[in-house]
PyMOL CGO cylinders between C-alpha atoms (Angstrom):
from pymol import cmd
from pymol.cgo import CYLINDER

trace = [
    CYLINDER, 83.66, 47.11, 18.34, 80.96, 44.40, 18.87, 0.3, 1, 1, 1, 1, 1, 1,
    CYLINDER, 80.96, 44.40, 18.87, 81.77, 42.41, 21.93, 0.3, 1, 1, 1, 1, 1, 1,
    CYLINDER, 81.77, 42.41, 21.93, 80.29, 39.23, 23.33, 0.3, 1, 1, 1, 1, 1, 1,
    CYLINDER, 80.29, 39.23, 23.33, 78.42, 41.42, 25.80, 0.3, 1, 1, 1, 1, 1, 1,
    CYLINDER, 78.42, 41.42, 25.80, 76.67, 43.26, 22.94, 0.3, 1, 1, 1, 1, 1, 1,
    CYLINDER, 76.67, 43.26, 22.94, 75.64, 39.96, 21.25, 0.3, 1, 1, 1, 1, 1, 1,
    CYLINDER, 75.64, 39.96, 21.25, 74.33, 38.60, 24.54, 0.3, 1, 1, 1, 1, 1, 1,
    CYLINDER, 74.33, 38.60, 24.54, 72.26, 41.74, 25.17, 0.3, 1, 1, 1, 1, 1, 1,
    CYLINDER, 72.26, 41.74, 25.17, 70.75, 41.56, 21.67, 0.3, 1, 1, 1, 1, 1, 1,
    CYLINDER, 70.75, 41.56, 21.67, 69.69, 37.94, 22.13, 0.3, 1, 1, 1, 1, 1, 1,
    CYLINDER, 69.69, 37.94, 22.13, 68.04, 38.75, 25.46, 0.3, 1, 1, 1, 1, 1, 1,
    CYLINDER, 68.04, 38.75, 25.46, 66.05, 41.58, 23.82, 0.3, 1, 1, 1, 1, 1, 1,
    CYLINDER, 66.05, 41.58, 23.82, 64.78, 39.27, 21.02, 0.3, 1, 1, 1, 1, 1, 1,
    CYLINDER, 64.78, 39.27, 21.02, 63.64, 36.66, 23.52, 0.3, 1, 1, 1, 1, 1, 1,
    CYLINDER, 63.64, 36.66, 23.52, 61.75, 39.26, 25.60, 0.3, 1, 1, 1, 1, 1, 1,
    CYLINDER, 61.75, 39.26, 25.60, 59.90, 40.63, 22.52, 0.3, 1, 1, 1, 1, 1, 1,
    CYLINDER, 59.90, 40.63, 22.52, 58.90, 37.10, 21.40, 0.3, 1, 1, 1, 1, 1, 1,
    CYLINDER, 58.90, 37.10, 21.40, 57.61, 36.21, 24.86, 0.3, 1, 1, 1, 1, 1, 1,
    CYLINDER, 57.61, 36.21, 24.86, 55.50, 39.41, 25.01, 0.3, 1, 1, 1, 1, 1, 1,
    CYLINDER, 55.50, 39.41, 25.01, 53.97, 38.53, 21.63, 0.3, 1, 1, 1, 1, 1, 1,
    CYLINDER, 53.97, 38.53, 21.63, 53.04, 35.01, 22.82, 0.3, 1, 1, 1, 1, 1, 1,
    CYLINDER, 53.04, 35.01, 22.82, 51.48, 36.36, 26.01, 0.3, 1, 1, 1, 1, 1, 1,
    CYLINDER, 51.48, 36.36, 26.01, 49.33, 38.85, 24.04, 0.3, 1, 1, 1, 1, 1, 1,
    CYLINDER, 49.33, 38.85, 24.04, 48.13, 36.09, 21.70, 0.3, 1, 1, 1, 1, 1, 1,
    CYLINDER, 48.13, 36.09, 21.70, 47.09, 33.91, 24.63, 0.3, 1, 1, 1, 1, 1, 1,
    CYLINDER, 47.09, 33.91, 24.63, 45.09, 36.87, 25.99, 0.3, 1, 1, 1, 1, 1, 1,
    CYLINDER, 45.09, 36.87, 25.99, 43.07, 36.96, 22.70, 0.3, 1, 1, 1, 1, 1, 1,
    CYLINDER, 43.07, 36.96, 22.70, 44.93, 39.79, 20.88, 0.3, 1, 1, 1, 1, 1, 1,
    CYLINDER, 44.93, 39.79, 20.88, 45.82, 38.87, 17.33, 0.3, 1, 1, 1, 1, 1, 1,
    CYLINDER, 45.82, 38.87, 17.33, 49.19, 39.87, 15.90, 0.3, 1, 1, 1, 1, 1, 1,
    CYLINDER, 49.19, 39.87, 15.90, 49.04, 42.91, 13.60, 0.3, 1, 1, 1, 1, 1, 1,
    CYLINDER, 49.04, 42.91, 13.60, 49.71, 40.81, 10.49, 0.3, 1, 1, 1, 1, 1, 1,
    CYLINDER, 49.71, 40.81, 10.49, 46.50, 38.69, 10.92, 0.3, 1, 1, 1, 1, 1, 1,
    CYLINDER, 46.50, 38.69, 10.92, 43.05, 40.21, 10.11, 0.3, 1, 1, 1, 1, 1, 1,
    CYLINDER, 43.05, 40.21, 10.11, 40.36, 40.18, 12.80, 0.3, 1, 1, 1, 1, 1, 1,
    CYLINDER, 40.36, 40.18, 12.80, 37.75, 37.46, 12.02, 0.3, 1, 1, 1, 1, 1, 1,
    CYLINDER, 37.75, 37.46, 12.02, 34.70, 37.87, 14.23, 0.3, 1, 1, 1, 1, 1, 1,
    CYLINDER, 34.70, 37.87, 14.23, 31.63, 35.60, 13.91, 0.3, 1, 1, 1, 1, 1, 1,
    CYLINDER, 31.63, 35.60, 13.91, 32.79, 34.46, 10.49, 0.3, 1, 1, 1, 1, 1, 1,
    CYLINDER, 32.79, 34.46, 10.49, 30.99, 31.50, 8.90, 0.3, 1, 1, 1, 1, 1, 1,
    CYLINDER, 30.99, 31.50, 8.90, 32.67, 29.62, 6.09, 0.3, 1, 1, 1, 1, 1, 1,
    CYLINDER, 32.67, 29.62, 6.09, 30.99, 27.27, 3.55, 0.3, 1, 1, 1, 1, 1, 1,
    CYLINDER, 30.99, 27.27, 3.55, 32.80, 24.58, 1.72, 0.3, 1, 1, 1, 1, 1, 1,
    CYLINDER, 32.80, 24.58, 1.72, 31.09, 24.52, -1.69, 0.3, 1, 1, 1, 1, 1, 1,
    CYLINDER, 31.09, 24.52, -1.69, 33.60, 22.09, -3.11, 0.3, 1, 1, 1, 1, 1, 1,
    CYLINDER, 33.60, 22.09, -3.11, 32.08, 18.64, -3.07, 0.3, 1, 1, 1, 1, 1, 1,
    CYLINDER, 32.08, 18.64, -3.07, 28.64, 19.81, -1.88, 0.3, 1, 1, 1, 1, 1, 1,
    CYLINDER, 28.64, 19.81, -1.88, 25.89, 18.01, -3.75, 0.3, 1, 1, 1, 1, 1, 1,
    CYLINDER, 25.89, 18.01, -3.75, 22.18, 18.45, -3.17, 0.3, 1, 1, 1, 1, 1, 1,
    CYLINDER, 22.18, 18.45, -3.17, 20.78, 14.95, -3.49, 0.3, 1, 1, 1, 1, 1, 1,
    CYLINDER, 20.78, 14.95, -3.49, 17.65, 14.66, -5.56, 0.3, 1, 1, 1, 1, 1, 1,
    CYLINDER, 17.65, 14.66, -5.56, 14.62, 12.96, -4.00, 0.3, 1, 1, 1, 1, 1, 1,
    CYLINDER, 14.62, 12.96, -4.00, 13.45, 11.68, -7.38, 0.3, 1, 1, 1, 1, 1, 1,
    CYLINDER, 13.45, 11.68, -7.38, 13.06, 7.92, -7.67, 0.3, 1, 1, 1, 1, 1, 1,
    CYLINDER, 13.06, 7.92, -7.67, 15.29, 6.10, -10.13, 0.3, 1, 1, 1, 1, 1, 1,
    CYLINDER, 15.29, 6.10, -10.13, 13.14, 4.08, -12.52, 0.3, 1, 1, 1, 1, 1, 1,
    CYLINDER, 13.14, 4.08, -12.52, 14.63, 1.68, -15.05, 0.3, 1, 1, 1, 1, 1, 1,
    CYLINDER, 14.63, 1.68, -15.05, 12.21, 0.54, -17.78, 0.3, 1, 1, 1, 1, 1, 1,
    CYLINDER, 12.21, 0.54, -17.78, 12.86, -2.24, -20.27, 0.3, 1, 1, 1, 1, 1, 1,
    CYLINDER, 12.86, -2.24, -20.27, 9.97, -1.41, -22.62, 0.3, 1, 1, 1, 1, 1, 1,
    CYLINDER, 9.97, -1.41, -22.62, 8.33, 1.94, -22.02, 0.3, 1, 1, 1, 1, 1, 1,
    CYLINDER, 8.33, 1.94, -22.02, 5.21, 1.09, -24.04, 0.3, 1, 1, 1, 1, 1, 1,
    CYLINDER, 5.21, 1.09, -24.04, 4.39, -1.71, -21.61, 0.3, 1, 1, 1, 1, 1, 1,
    CYLINDER, 4.39, -1.71, -21.61, 3.40, 0.75, -18.85, 0.3, 1, 1, 1, 1, 1, 1,
    CYLINDER, 3.40, 0.75, -18.85, 1.41, 3.97, -18.71, 0.3, 1, 1, 1, 1, 1, 1,
    CYLINDER, 1.41, 3.97, -18.71, 2.99, 7.35, -17.97, 0.3, 1, 1, 1, 1, 1, 1,
    CYLINDER, 2.99, 7.35, -17.97, 0.52, 7.82, -15.10, 0.3, 1, 1, 1, 1, 1, 1,
    CYLINDER, 0.52, 7.82, -15.10, 1.65, 4.58, -13.47, 0.3, 1, 1, 1, 1, 1, 1,
    CYLINDER, 1.65, 4.58, -13.47, 5.33, 5.49, -13.73, 0.3, 1, 1, 1, 1, 1, 1,
    CYLINDER, 5.33, 5.49, -13.73, 4.68, 8.96, -12.29, 0.3, 1, 1, 1, 1, 1, 1,
    CYLINDER, 4.68, 8.96, -12.29, 2.77, 7.44, -9.36, 0.3, 1, 1, 1, 1, 1, 1,
    CYLINDER, 2.77, 7.44, -9.36, 5.73, 5.13, -8.68, 0.3, 1, 1, 1, 1, 1, 1,
    CYLINDER, 5.73, 5.13, -8.68, 7.86, 8.23, -8.14, 0.3, 1, 1, 1, 1, 1, 1,
    CYLINDER, 7.86, 8.23, -8.14, 5.43, 9.43, -5.50, 0.3, 1, 1, 1, 1, 1, 1,
    CYLINDER, 5.43, 9.43, -5.50, 5.71, 6.31, -3.32, 0.3, 1, 1, 1, 1, 1, 1,
    CYLINDER, 5.71, 6.31, -3.32, 8.98, 7.43, -1.74, 0.3, 1, 1, 1, 1, 1, 1,
    CYLINDER, 8.98, 7.43, -1.74, 11.22, 4.56, -2.83, 0.3, 1, 1, 1, 1, 1, 1,
    CYLINDER, 11.22, 4.56, -2.83, 14.73, 5.09, -4.19, 0.3, 1, 1, 1, 1, 1, 1,
    CYLINDER, 14.73, 5.09, -4.19, 14.60, 2.71, -7.16, 0.3, 1, 1, 1, 1, 1, 1,
    CYLINDER, 14.60, 2.71, -7.16, 12.25, 0.62, -9.29, 0.3, 1, 1, 1, 1, 1, 1,
    CYLINDER, 12.25, 0.62, -9.29, 13.00, -1.60, -12.24, 0.3, 1, 1, 1, 1, 1, 1,
    CYLINDER, 13.00, -1.60, -12.24, 10.33, -2.67, -14.71, 0.3, 1, 1, 1, 1, 1, 1,
    CYLINDER, 10.33, -2.67, -14.71, 11.10, -5.81, -16.72, 0.3, 1, 1, 1, 1, 1, 1,
    CYLINDER, 11.10, -5.81, -16.72, 8.04, -7.10, -18.59, 0.3, 1, 1, 1, 1, 1, 1,
    CYLINDER, 8.04, -7.10, -18.59, 5.59, -8.37, -15.95, 0.3, 1, 1, 1, 1, 1, 1,
    CYLINDER, 5.59, -8.37, -15.95, 8.16, -8.06, -13.16, 0.3, 1, 1, 1, 1, 1, 1,
    CYLINDER, 8.16, -8.06, -13.16, 8.56, -5.10, -10.80, 0.3, 1, 1, 1, 1, 1, 1,
    CYLINDER, 8.56, -5.10, -10.80, 11.79, -4.96, -8.80, 0.3, 1, 1, 1, 1, 1, 1,
    CYLINDER, 11.79, -4.96, -8.80, 11.75, -2.70, -5.74, 0.3, 1, 1, 1, 1, 1, 1,
    CYLINDER, 11.75, -2.70, -5.74, 15.11, -1.25, -4.63, 0.3, 1, 1, 1, 1, 1, 1,
    CYLINDER, 15.11, -1.25, -4.63, 17.02, -4.33, -5.88, 0.3, 1, 1, 1, 1, 1, 1,
    CYLINDER, 17.02, -4.33, -5.88, 15.55, -6.34, -3.01, 0.3, 1, 1, 1, 1, 1, 1,
    CYLINDER, 15.55, -6.34, -3.01, 11.88, -7.17, -3.40, 0.3, 1, 1, 1, 1, 1, 1,
    CYLINDER, 11.88, -7.17, -3.40, 9.96, -8.32, -6.45, 0.3, 1, 1, 1, 1, 1, 1,
    CYLINDER, 9.96, -8.32, -6.45, 6.31, -8.40, -7.53, 0.3, 1, 1, 1, 1, 1, 1,
    CYLINDER, 6.31, -8.40, -7.53, 4.50, -9.53, -10.64, 0.3, 1, 1, 1, 1, 1, 1,
    CYLINDER, 4.50, -9.53, -10.64, 1.76, -7.50, -12.28, 0.3, 1, 1, 1, 1, 1, 1,
    CYLINDER, 1.76, -7.50, -12.28, -1.66, -9.13, -11.94, 0.3, 1, 1, 1, 1, 1, 1,
    CYLINDER, -1.66, -9.13, -11.94, -2.70, -11.22, -14.92, 0.3, 1, 1, 1, 1, 1, 1,
    CYLINDER, -2.70, -11.22, -14.92, -6.34, -10.10, -14.77, 0.3, 1, 1, 1, 1, 1, 1,
    CYLINDER, -6.34, -10.10, -14.77, -7.67, -9.39, -17.31, 0.3, 1, 1, 1, 1, 1, 1,
    CYLINDER, -7.67, -9.39, -17.31, -5.61, -10.99, -20.03, 0.3, 1, 1, 1, 1, 1, 1,
    CYLINDER, -5.61, -10.99, -20.03, -3.69, -8.64, -22.29, 0.3, 1, 1, 1, 1, 1, 1,
    CYLINDER, -3.69, -8.64, -22.29, -5.39, -8.17, -25.67, 0.3, 1, 1, 1, 1, 1, 1,
    CYLINDER, -5.39, -8.17, -25.67, -8.62, -9.97, -24.70, 0.3, 1, 1, 1, 1, 1, 1,
    CYLINDER, -8.62, -9.97, -24.70, -11.89, -8.05, -25.18, 0.3, 1, 1, 1, 1, 1, 1,
    CYLINDER, -11.89, -8.05, -25.18, -14.46, -8.83, -22.46, 0.3, 1, 1, 1, 1, 1, 1,
    CYLINDER, -14.46, -8.83, -22.46, -17.93, -7.50, -21.63, 0.3, 1, 1, 1, 1, 1, 1,
    CYLINDER, -17.93, -7.50, -21.63, -19.48, -7.63, -18.14, 0.3, 1, 1, 1, 1, 1, 1,
    CYLINDER, -19.48, -7.63, -18.14, -23.12, -6.78, -17.37, 0.3, 1, 1, 1, 1, 1, 1,
    CYLINDER, -23.12, -6.78, -17.37, -25.35, -6.33, -14.38, 0.3, 1, 1, 1, 1, 1, 1,
    CYLINDER, -25.35, -6.33, -14.38, -28.83, -5.05, -13.51, 0.3, 1, 1, 1, 1, 1, 1,
    CYLINDER, -28.83, -5.05, -13.51, -30.80, -3.75, -10.55, 0.3, 1, 1, 1, 1, 1, 1,
    CYLINDER, -30.80, -3.75, -10.55, -34.40, -2.60, -10.89, 0.3, 1, 1, 1, 1, 1, 1,
    CYLINDER, -34.40, -2.60, -10.89, -34.58, -0.48, -14.09, 0.3, 1, 1, 1, 1, 1, 1,
    CYLINDER, -34.58, -0.48, -14.09, -30.83, 0.21, -14.28, 0.3, 1, 1, 1, 1, 1, 1,
    CYLINDER, -30.83, 0.21, -14.28, -28.63, -1.90, -16.53, 0.3, 1, 1, 1, 1, 1, 1,
    CYLINDER, -28.63, -1.90, -16.53, -24.85, -1.46, -16.78, 0.3, 1, 1, 1, 1, 1, 1,
    CYLINDER, -24.85, -1.46, -16.78, -22.43, -2.98, -19.28, 0.3, 1, 1, 1, 1, 1, 1,
    CYLINDER, -22.43, -2.98, -19.28, -18.69, -2.55, -18.92, 0.3, 1, 1, 1, 1, 1, 1,
    CYLINDER, -18.69, -2.55, -18.92, -16.37, -3.49, -21.80, 0.3, 1, 1, 1, 1, 1, 1,
    CYLINDER, -16.37, -3.49, -21.80, -12.68, -3.92, -21.05, 0.3, 1, 1, 1, 1, 1, 1,
    CYLINDER, -12.68, -3.92, -21.05, -9.60, -4.75, -23.07, 0.3, 1, 1, 1, 1, 1, 1,
    CYLINDER, -9.60, -4.75, -23.07, -6.18, -4.78, -21.45, 0.3, 1, 1, 1, 1, 1, 1,
    CYLINDER, -6.18, -4.78, -21.45, -3.64, -2.75, -23.37, 0.3, 1, 1, 1, 1, 1, 1,
    CYLINDER, -3.64, -2.75, -23.37, -0.45, -3.51, -21.41, 0.3, 1, 1, 1, 1, 1, 1,
    CYLINDER, -0.45, -3.51, -21.41, 0.70, -4.48, -17.92, 0.3, 1, 1, 1, 1, 1, 1,
    CYLINDER, 0.70, -4.48, -17.92, -0.79, -1.39, -16.27, 0.3, 1, 1, 1, 1, 1, 1,
    CYLINDER, -0.79, -1.39, -16.27, -3.70, -0.18, -18.40, 0.3, 1, 1, 1, 1, 1, 1,
    CYLINDER, -3.70, -0.18, -18.40, -7.11, -1.20, -19.69, 0.3, 1, 1, 1, 1, 1, 1,
    CYLINDER, -7.11, -1.20, -19.69, -9.28, 0.46, -22.32, 0.3, 1, 1, 1, 1, 1, 1,
    CYLINDER, -9.28, 0.46, -22.32, -12.88, 0.57, -21.07, 0.3, 1, 1, 1, 1, 1, 1,
    CYLINDER, -12.88, 0.57, -21.07, -16.37, 1.62, -22.06, 0.3, 1, 1, 1, 1, 1, 1,
    CYLINDER, -16.37, 1.62, -22.06, -19.26, 2.05, -19.64, 0.3, 1, 1, 1, 1, 1, 1,
    CYLINDER, -19.26, 2.05, -19.64, -22.89, 1.96, -20.84, 0.3, 1, 1, 1, 1, 1, 1,
    CYLINDER, -22.89, 1.96, -20.84, -25.56, 2.83, -18.27, 0.3, 1, 1, 1, 1, 1, 1,
    CYLINDER, -25.56, 2.83, -18.27, -29.22, 2.60, -19.24, 0.3, 1, 1, 1, 1, 1, 1,
    CYLINDER, -29.22, 2.60, -19.24, -32.11, 3.31, -16.87, 0.3, 1, 1, 1, 1, 1, 1,
    CYLINDER, -32.11, 3.31, -16.87, -35.44, 2.42, -18.45, 0.3, 1, 1, 1, 1, 1, 1,
    CYLINDER, -35.44, 2.42, -18.45, -37.67, 5.43, -18.91, 0.3, 1, 1, 1, 1, 1, 1,
    CYLINDER, -37.67, 5.43, -18.91, -35.06, 7.83, -17.53, 0.3, 1, 1, 1, 1, 1, 1,
    CYLINDER, -35.06, 7.83, -17.53, -31.67, 8.35, -19.14, 0.3, 1, 1, 1, 1, 1, 1,
    CYLINDER, -31.67, 8.35, -19.14, -28.61, 6.87, -20.80, 0.3, 1, 1, 1, 1, 1, 1,
    CYLINDER, -28.61, 6.87, -20.80, -24.98, 7.56, -19.92, 0.3, 1, 1, 1, 1, 1, 1,
    CYLINDER, -24.98, 7.56, -19.92, -22.03, 6.47, -22.05, 0.3, 1, 1, 1, 1, 1, 1,
    CYLINDER, -22.03, 6.47, -22.05, -18.35, 6.91, -21.21, 0.3, 1, 1, 1, 1, 1, 1,
    CYLINDER, -18.35, 6.91, -21.21, -15.00, 5.49, -22.35, 0.3, 1, 1, 1, 1, 1, 1,
    CYLINDER, -15.00, 5.49, -22.35, -11.38, 5.94, -21.39, 0.3, 1, 1, 1, 1, 1, 1,
    CYLINDER, -11.38, 5.94, -21.39, -8.27, 4.29, -20.05, 0.3, 1, 1, 1, 1, 1, 1,
    CYLINDER, -8.27, 4.29, -20.05, -7.83, 3.13, -16.46, 0.3, 1, 1, 1, 1, 1, 1,
    CYLINDER, -7.83, 3.13, -16.46, -4.60, 2.21, -14.72, 0.3, 1, 1, 1, 1, 1, 1,
    CYLINDER, -4.60, 2.21, -14.72, -3.64, -0.18, -11.99, 0.3, 1, 1, 1, 1, 1, 1,
    CYLINDER, -3.64, -0.18, -11.99, -2.54, 1.49, -8.76, 0.3, 1, 1, 1, 1, 1, 1,
    CYLINDER, -2.54, 1.49, -8.76, 1.22, 1.97, -8.37, 0.3, 1, 1, 1, 1, 1, 1,
    CYLINDER, 1.22, 1.97, -8.37, 1.11, 0.42, -4.86, 0.3, 1, 1, 1, 1, 1, 1,
    CYLINDER, 1.11, 0.42, -4.86, -0.53, -2.80, -6.08, 0.3, 1, 1, 1, 1, 1, 1,
    CYLINDER, -0.53, -2.80, -6.08, 2.37, -4.81, -4.65, 0.3, 1, 1, 1, 1, 1, 1,
    CYLINDER, 2.37, -4.81, -4.65, 1.30, -3.89, -1.10, 0.3, 1, 1, 1, 1, 1, 1,
    CYLINDER, 1.30, -3.89, -1.10, -1.40, -6.55, -1.34, 0.3, 1, 1, 1, 1, 1, 1,
    CYLINDER, -1.40, -6.55, -1.34, -4.48, -7.58, -3.31, 0.3, 1, 1, 1, 1, 1, 1,
    CYLINDER, -4.48, -7.58, -3.31, -7.95, -6.22, -2.62, 0.3, 1, 1, 1, 1, 1, 1,
    CYLINDER, -7.95, -6.22, -2.62, -11.11, -8.34, -2.60, 0.3, 1, 1, 1, 1, 1, 1,
    CYLINDER, -11.11, -8.34, -2.60, -14.79, -8.34, -3.50, 0.3, 1, 1, 1, 1, 1, 1,
    CYLINDER, -14.79, -8.34, -3.50, -17.58, -10.54, -2.22, 0.3, 1, 1, 1, 1, 1, 1,
    CYLINDER, -17.58, -10.54, -2.22, -19.93, -12.37, -4.55, 0.3, 1, 1, 1, 1, 1, 1,
    CYLINDER, -19.93, -12.37, -4.55, -23.62, -11.77, -3.74, 0.3, 1, 1, 1, 1, 1, 1,
    CYLINDER, -23.62, -11.77, -3.74, -24.56, -15.20, -5.14, 0.3, 1, 1, 1, 1, 1, 1,
    CYLINDER, -24.56, -15.20, -5.14, -22.07, -17.33, -3.21, 0.3, 1, 1, 1, 1, 1, 1,
    CYLINDER, -22.07, -17.33, -3.21, -21.11, -14.92, -0.35, 0.3, 1, 1, 1, 1, 1, 1,
    CYLINDER, -21.11, -14.92, -0.35, -17.48, -15.84, -1.06, 0.3, 1, 1, 1, 1, 1, 1,
    CYLINDER, -17.48, -15.84, -1.06, -14.64, -13.35, -1.31, 0.3, 1, 1, 1, 1, 1, 1,
    CYLINDER, -14.64, -13.35, -1.31, -12.32, -13.29, -4.29, 0.3, 1, 1, 1, 1, 1, 1,
    CYLINDER, -12.32, -13.29, -4.29, -9.22, -11.26, -5.12, 0.3, 1, 1, 1, 1, 1, 1,
    CYLINDER, -9.22, -11.26, -5.12, -9.55, -8.39, -7.56, 0.3, 1, 1, 1, 1, 1, 1,
    CYLINDER, -9.55, -8.39, -7.56, -7.36, -6.03, -9.52, 0.3, 1, 1, 1, 1, 1, 1,
    CYLINDER, -7.36, -6.03, -9.52, -8.57, -2.43, -9.44, 0.3, 1, 1, 1, 1, 1, 1,
    CYLINDER, -8.57, -2.43, -9.44, -8.11, -0.03, -12.35, 0.3, 1, 1, 1, 1, 1, 1,
    CYLINDER, -8.11, -0.03, -12.35, -8.86, 3.67, -11.94, 0.3, 1, 1, 1, 1, 1, 1,
    CYLINDER, -8.86, 3.67, -11.94, -9.44, 6.67, -14.18, 0.3, 1, 1, 1, 1, 1, 1,
    CYLINDER, -9.44, 6.67, -14.18, -9.64, 10.28, -12.95, 0.3, 1, 1, 1, 1, 1, 1,
    CYLINDER, -9.64, 10.28, -12.95, -11.09, 13.12, -14.99, 0.3, 1, 1, 1, 1, 1, 1,
    CYLINDER, -11.09, 13.12, -14.99, -11.80, 16.79, -14.58, 0.3, 1, 1, 1, 1, 1, 1,
    CYLINDER, -11.80, 16.79, -14.58, -14.37, 17.93, -12.03, 0.3, 1, 1, 1, 1, 1, 1,
    CYLINDER, -14.37, 17.93, -12.03, -13.38, 15.29, -9.46, 0.3, 1, 1, 1, 1, 1, 1,
    CYLINDER, -13.38, 15.29, -9.46, -14.90, 12.58, -11.66, 0.3, 1, 1, 1, 1, 1, 1,
    CYLINDER, -14.90, 12.58, -11.66, -13.64, 9.05, -11.22, 0.3, 1, 1, 1, 1, 1, 1,
    CYLINDER, -13.64, 9.05, -11.22, -14.17, 5.51, -12.48, 0.3, 1, 1, 1, 1, 1, 1,
    CYLINDER, -14.17, 5.51, -12.48, -12.94, 2.40, -10.64, 0.3, 1, 1, 1, 1, 1, 1,
    CYLINDER, -12.94, 2.40, -10.64, -13.24, -1.04, -12.25, 0.3, 1, 1, 1, 1, 1, 1,
    CYLINDER, -13.24, -1.04, -12.25, -12.46, -4.03, -10.01, 0.3, 1, 1, 1, 1, 1, 1,
    CYLINDER, -12.46, -4.03, -10.01, -11.94, -7.34, -11.84, 0.3, 1, 1, 1, 1, 1, 1,
    CYLINDER, -11.94, -7.34, -11.84, -11.38, -10.90, -10.65, 0.3, 1, 1, 1, 1, 1, 1,
    CYLINDER, -11.38, -10.90, -10.65, -12.40, -14.56, -10.76, 0.3, 1, 1, 1, 1, 1, 1,
    CYLINDER, -12.40, -14.56, -10.76, -14.41, -16.40, -8.13, 0.3, 1, 1, 1, 1, 1, 1,
    CYLINDER, -14.41, -16.40, -8.13, -14.11, -20.19, -7.95, 0.3, 1, 1, 1, 1, 1, 1,
    CYLINDER, -14.11, -20.19, -7.95, -17.85, -20.92, -8.12, 0.3, 1, 1, 1, 1, 1, 1,
    CYLINDER, -17.85, -20.92, -8.12, -18.29, -18.95, -11.36, 0.3, 1, 1, 1, 1, 1, 1,
    CYLINDER, -18.29, -18.95, -11.36, -15.69, -20.97, -13.26, 0.3, 1, 1, 1, 1, 1, 1,
    CYLINDER, -15.69, -20.97, -13.26, -13.92, -19.12, -16.08, 0.3, 1, 1, 1, 1, 1, 1,
    CYLINDER, -13.92, -19.12, -16.08, -16.24, -16.09, -16.08, 0.3, 1, 1, 1, 1, 1, 1,
    CYLINDER, -16.24, -16.09, -16.08, -14.76, -12.73, -15.20, 0.3, 1, 1, 1, 1, 1, 1,
    CYLINDER, -14.76, -12.73, -15.20, -16.49, -10.79, -12.41, 0.3, 1, 1, 1, 1, 1, 1,
    CYLINDER, -16.49, -10.79, -12.41, -16.37, -7.08, -11.79, 0.3, 1, 1, 1, 1, 1, 1,
    CYLINDER, -16.37, -7.08, -11.79, -17.49, -4.18, -9.65, 0.3, 1, 1, 1, 1, 1, 1,
    CYLINDER, -17.49, -4.18, -9.65, -17.97, -0.60, -10.85, 0.3, 1, 1, 1, 1, 1, 1,
    CYLINDER, -17.97, -0.60, -10.85, -17.50, 2.48, -8.67, 0.3, 1, 1, 1, 1, 1, 1,
    CYLINDER, -17.50, 2.48, -8.67, -18.33, 5.65, -10.59, 0.3, 1, 1, 1, 1, 1, 1,
    CYLINDER, -18.33, 5.65, -10.59, -19.64, 9.21, -10.29, 0.3, 1, 1, 1, 1, 1, 1,
    CYLINDER, -19.64, 9.21, -10.29, -20.41, 11.99, -12.80, 0.3, 1, 1, 1, 1, 1, 1,
    CYLINDER, -20.41, 11.99, -12.80, -23.05, 9.86, -14.51, 0.3, 1, 1, 1, 1, 1, 1,
    CYLINDER, -23.05, 9.86, -14.51, -25.18, 12.62, -15.94, 0.3, 1, 1, 1, 1, 1, 1,
    CYLINDER, -25.18, 12.62, -15.94, -28.78, 12.24, -14.73, 0.3, 1, 1, 1, 1, 1, 1,
    CYLINDER, -28.78, 12.24, -14.73, -28.06, 8.82, -13.25, 0.3, 1, 1, 1, 1, 1, 1,
    CYLINDER, -28.06, 8.82, -13.25, -27.06, 8.09, -9.70, 0.3, 1, 1, 1, 1, 1, 1,
    CYLINDER, -27.06, 8.09, -9.70, -23.52, 7.54, -8.45, 0.3, 1, 1, 1, 1, 1, 1,
    CYLINDER, -23.52, 7.54, -8.45, -22.49, 3.88, -8.47, 0.3, 1, 1, 1, 1, 1, 1,
    CYLINDER, -22.49, 3.88, -8.47, -20.81, 2.63, -5.29, 0.3, 1, 1, 1, 1, 1, 1,
    CYLINDER, -20.81, 2.63, -5.29, -19.38, -0.66, -4.16, 0.3, 1, 1, 1, 1, 1, 1,
    CYLINDER, -19.38, -0.66, -4.16, -22.59, -1.50, -2.31, 0.3, 1, 1, 1, 1, 1, 1,
    CYLINDER, -22.59, -1.50, -2.31, -25.50, -0.10, -4.33, 0.3, 1, 1, 1, 1, 1, 1,
    CYLINDER, -25.50, -0.10, -4.33, -25.02, -2.11, -7.51, 0.3, 1, 1, 1, 1, 1, 1,
    CYLINDER, -25.02, -2.11, -7.51, -24.49, -5.89, -7.84, 0.3, 1, 1, 1, 1, 1, 1,
    CYLINDER, -24.49, -5.89, -7.84, -21.55, -7.72, -9.30, 0.3, 1, 1, 1, 1, 1, 1,
    CYLINDER, -21.55, -7.72, -9.30, -21.02, -7.48, -13.04, 0.3, 1, 1, 1, 1, 1, 1,
    CYLINDER, -21.02, -7.48, -13.04, -20.65, -10.87, -14.76, 0.3, 1, 1, 1, 1, 1, 1,
    CYLINDER, -20.65, -10.87, -14.76, -18.94, -11.63, -18.08, 0.3, 1, 1, 1, 1, 1, 1,
    CYLINDER, -18.94, -11.63, -18.08, -21.39, -12.36, -20.87, 0.3, 1, 1, 1, 1, 1, 1,
]
cmd.load_cgo(trace, "trace")
């Protein structure tokens, strides 16, 4: 016969076992039903996205800009650019217009001379970023060097304009620089602008190496080229 005394004793035994289990857990001993998990590191892969560092570039008309220019934009470290005709929008906040020098579609020839060396540079702007150019270098009694190609405006042009100084007037004028890089560390820089005293005539400076038998042309060793 089960009496009240038996029920009471059973309840006391259950309480004692439960208390012992709680004490053991507080001392750092896991219950038998739970696996031991020592130095375990968990990774939550759900929702983990590796953000790309590539710049977002939105282009209205792709043919209006060179591939080199667009690639250089990606290397500037900005999150977003938008190209709309002559307008460059930087991260939806700042704006800049592409320089208007030289005019798109206009063929122009600039020449200069020092001692026996004569240089003629022909330029025609193809789009907002690129000019087609031809360089003719003739040194009397020595050699001739001819070269042509395409040169692009620098992707960081919106940081601020560069300048040249006219030898004739000693005045500075703003220029747009176009560059072309070729194999063998060869480069051509063509800097173009207008100076007030020369009126409507385009001025230029050539910086160029890899000229065959002719010397390297620097910013200082050859005078300003003037439109014919």
